[in-house]
C-alpha positions in Angstrom: -22.5 23.1 -3.5 -23.5 26.6 -4.5 -22.3 28.2 -7.7 -20.5 30.9 -5.7 -18.6 28.3 -3.6 -15.0 27.6 -4.6 -14.4 24.0 -5.8 -11.7 21.6 -4.9 -10.0 19.8 -7.7 -12.6 17.1 -7.7 -15.7 18.7 -9.3 -19.3 17.6 -9.0 -21.0 17.2 -12.4 -24.8 17.8 -12.3 -26.8 14.7 -13.2 -27.7 14.5 -16.8 -31.2 13.9 -15.7 -31.4 16.7 -13.2 -34.0 19.5 -13.6 -32.4 22.5 -15.4 -33.4 26.0 -16.3 -34.6 25.4 -19.8 -36.6 22.4 -20.9 -37.5 21.8 -24.6 -39.7 19.1 -26.2 -38.6 17.5 -29.4 -39.8 14.5 -31.4 -37.4 11.6 -31.9 -37.1 9.5 -35.0 -39.7 7.0 -33.7 -42.3 9.7 -33.1 -42.0 9.8 -29.3 -41.7 13.2 -27.6 -38.6 13.6 -25.3 -38.1 16.2 -22.7 -34.5 17.5 -23.2 -32.7 19.4 -20.4 -30.9 22.2 -22.2 -27.5 23.1 -20.9 -25.4 26.1 -21.7 -21.6 25.7 -22.1 -19.8 29.0 -22.8 -16.4 28.6 -24.4 -13.6 29.9 -22.3 -11.8 30.8 -25.5 -14.1 33.8 -25.8 -13.5 35.1 -22.3 -11.0 37.8 -21.3 -7.9 35.7 -20.6 -6.2 38.5 -18.7 -9.1 38.6 -16.2 -10.0 34.9 -16.1 -10.8 34.8 -12.4 -13.3 37.6 -12.8 -14.7 36.1 -16.0 -15.4 32.8 -14.1 -17.3 34.8 -11.5 -19.5 36.4 -14.1 -20.2 33.0 -15.7 -21.2 31.7 -12.2 -23.6 34.6 -11.9 -25.1 33.6 -15.3 -25.6 30.1 -13.8 -24.1 28.4 -16.8 -24.1 24.6 -16.7 -20.6 23.8 -18.1 -17.4 25.5 -19.1 -16.3 24.5 -22.6 -12.5 24.4 -22.8 -10.8 23.8 -26.2 -7.4 22.2 -26.2 -6.2 22.7 -29.8 -3.0 22.5 -31.8 -2.8 23.2 -35.5 -4.1 19.9 -36.7 -7.5 21.3 -37.5 -7.1 25.1 -37.3 -4.6 27.9 -37.5 -4.0 28.5 -33.8 -3.1 26.8 -30.6 -5.6 27.0 -27.7 -5.4 26.5 -24.0 -2.7 24.8 -22.1 -3.5 21.7 -20.0 -1.8 23.5 -17.2 -4.7 25.9 -16.9 -7.1 23.1 -15.9 -6.1 22.8 -12.2 -6.3 26.6 -11.8 -9.7 26.7 -13.3 -10.9 23.8 -11.1 -9.7 25.6 -8.0 -11.4 28.9 -9.0 -14.9 27.7 -9.8 -17.5 24.9 -9.1 -18.8 25.0 -12.7 -18.1 21.6 -14.2 -15.8 21.3 -17.2 -16.3 20.2 -20.8 -12.8 19.7 -22.2 -12.6 19.3 -25.9 -9.2 17.7 -26.9 -8.5 18.3 -30.6 -4.8 17.7 -31.0 -2.8 15.5 -33.4 -1.8 13.0 -30.7 -4.4 13.1 -27.9 -3.0 10.0 -26.1 0.1 12.0 -25.2 -1.9 14.7 -23.5 -4.7 12.7 -21.8 -2.7 12.0 -18.6 -2.5 15.7 -17.9 -6.3 15.9 -17.7 -7.2 12.6 -15.9 -6.5 13.8 -12.3 -9.0 16.6 -12.8 -11.7 14.9 -14.9 -13.7 13.3 -12.1 -17.4 13.8 -13.1 -16.4 16.2 -15.8 -16.6 15.6 -19.5 -13.6 14.9 -21.7 -14.4 14.9 -25.4 -11.8 13.6 -27.9 -11.8 14.6 -31.5 -12.6 11.3 -33.2 -10.6 12.0 -36.3 -7.3 12.5 -34.4 -6.6 8.9 -33.2 -6.8 5.2 -33.9 -6.9 4.5 -30.2 -10.3 6.1 -29.4 -11.8 3.2 -27.4 -8.7 3.0 -25.2 -8.8 6.7 -24.5 -12.5 6.7 -23.7 -12.0 3.8 -21.3 -9.2 5.7 -19.6 -11.5 8.7 -19.1 -14.2 6.4 -17.6 -11.8 4.6 -15.3 -10.6 8.0 -14.0 -14.1 9.0 -13.1 -14.8 11.3 -16.0 -17.5 11.3 -18.6 -16.1 10.2 -21.9 -17.3 11.9 -25.1 -16.3 12.1 -28.8 -16.4 15.1 -31.2 -17.1 14.8 -34.9 -16.3 17.3 -37.6 -19.2 18.3 -40.0 -18.0 15.9 -42.7 -17.3 12.9 -40.6 -20.0 10.2 -41.1 -22.1 8.9 -38.2 -21.1 5.3 -39.1 -17.8 5.9 -37.1 -19.9 6.6 -34.0 -22.0 3.4 -33.9 -19.2 1.2 -32.5 -18.5 3.8 -29.8 -22.0 4.2 -28.4 -21.3 1.9 -25.4 -18.3 4.0 -24.4 -19.6 7.6 -24.4 -21.8 9.8 -22.3 -21.9 12.6 -24.8 -21.5 13.2 -28.6 -20.2 16.7 -29.7 -21.2 17.6 -33.2 -19.3 20.4 -34.9 -21.8 22.4 -36.9 -19.3 24.5 -38.8 -15.7 23.8 -39.9 -12.8 25.3 -38.0 -11.8 28.8 -39.3 -14.1 28.6 -42.4 -16.7 31.4 -42.6 -20.1 29.7 -42.9 -22.9 32.2 -42.1 -25.8 29.9 -42.7 -26.3 26.6 -40.9 -26.2 23.7 -43.4 -29.5 21.8 -43.4 -27.4 18.6 -43.6 -26.0 19.4 -40.1 -29.6 19.6 -38.8 -30.3 16.2 -40.3 -27.1 14.8 -38.8 -28.2 15.9 -35.3 -31.6 14.2 -35.7 -29.9 11.0 -37.0 -27.5 11.0 -34.1 -30.4 11.2 -31.6 -32.2 8.4 -33.4 -29.1 6.2 -33.4 -28.5 6.7 -29.7 -32.1 6.1 -28.8 -32.2 2.9 -31.0 -29.2 1.6 -29.1 -30.9 2.3 -25.7 -28.7 5.3 -24.9 -31.3 7.9 -24.3 -29.0 9.1 -21.5 -26.3 10.2 -23.9 -26.3 14.0 -24.5 -25.7 15.7 -27.9 -23.6 18.8 -27.8 -23.3 21.2 -30.7 -20.3 23.5 -31.3 -19.4 26.1 -33.9 -20.3 29.9 -33.9 -23.8 29.2 -32.6 -26.4 32.0 -33.0 -29.7 32.4 -31.2 -31.5 31.1 -34.3 -29.0 28.2 -34.7 -29.7 27.2 -31.1 -33.4 27.0 -31.6 -32.9 24.9 -34.7 -30.4 22.4 -33.2 -32.5 22.0 -30.1 -35.5 21.0 -32.2 -33.4 18.3 -33.7 -32.3 16.8 -30.4 -29.3 18.7 -29.2 -29.2 19.5 -25.5 -25.8 21.0 -24.8 -25.0 24.3 -26.5 -21.4 25.6 -26.8 -21.7 29.4 -26.7 -19.4 32.1 -28.0 -19.5 35.8 -29.1 -23.0 35.5 -30.8 -24.6 34.3 -27.6 -23.1 34.2 -24.1 -20.3 36.6 -24.9 -22.4 39.0 -27.1 -21.1 42.5 -26.7 -23.1 45.2 -25.0 -24.7 42.8 -22.4 -23.7 41.0 -19.3 -23.2 37.2 -19.5 -26.1 36.8 -17.2 -28.3 38.9 -19.5 -27.2 37.0 -22.6 -27.8 33.5 -21.0 -31.2 34.6 -19.6 -32.3 35.9 -23.0 -31.1 32.6 -24.7 -33.0 30.5 -22.2 -36.2 32.6 -22.7 -35.7 32.3 -26.5 -35.5 28.6 -26.3 -38.4 28.2 -23.9 
């Protein structure tokens, strides 16, 4: 399926091991070099909502790998973002796979709205929001989706260890919601490296690490060096003013090469 071709509701997610446009070498905790396929996931939150169809076309032209969609209530921020009712419309308008981040107070009550549209797409659930995380991840898997979890910056990695068998991706927030943090905390970089080491030690080299949180060009280079391979992009990268989305994404790929 070409990027310009309209998708049916059932999306085709690119293989995690498929060749992509930007490949970076990093060193894992055991000293081995791993070739990471870097994927770009612009956040729809930063697009022009009044021209969303046109915006999706521009992101297709930029050949982005995923569309990051935040489903938020005020549990962790000061706003409400994206209705689940937008998902089928987005699926019908583009072939770009989805990366749906669910960060609401009661994710179990919303999950059924996404399951019909999650086949081969990624559904990442904010780990701090529920005591039913394994059940929710299993439901995503059984529906044909790729289950994932999201951790806030202060959430310890110990909560992840028991979930490793259930996930295809770990999303690490690198900045707190709505809190201005211009500099990337060195502890976050260490956390990314420790996550990669933990996954590898459990035989899950196939699990991707996504990073999310006002990512800059320099941040992107730093997190990739530590083992991240999916980058959620906003106004400092893909949606940077004064350039097309294609220009921004091409420049970022060249910067990371």
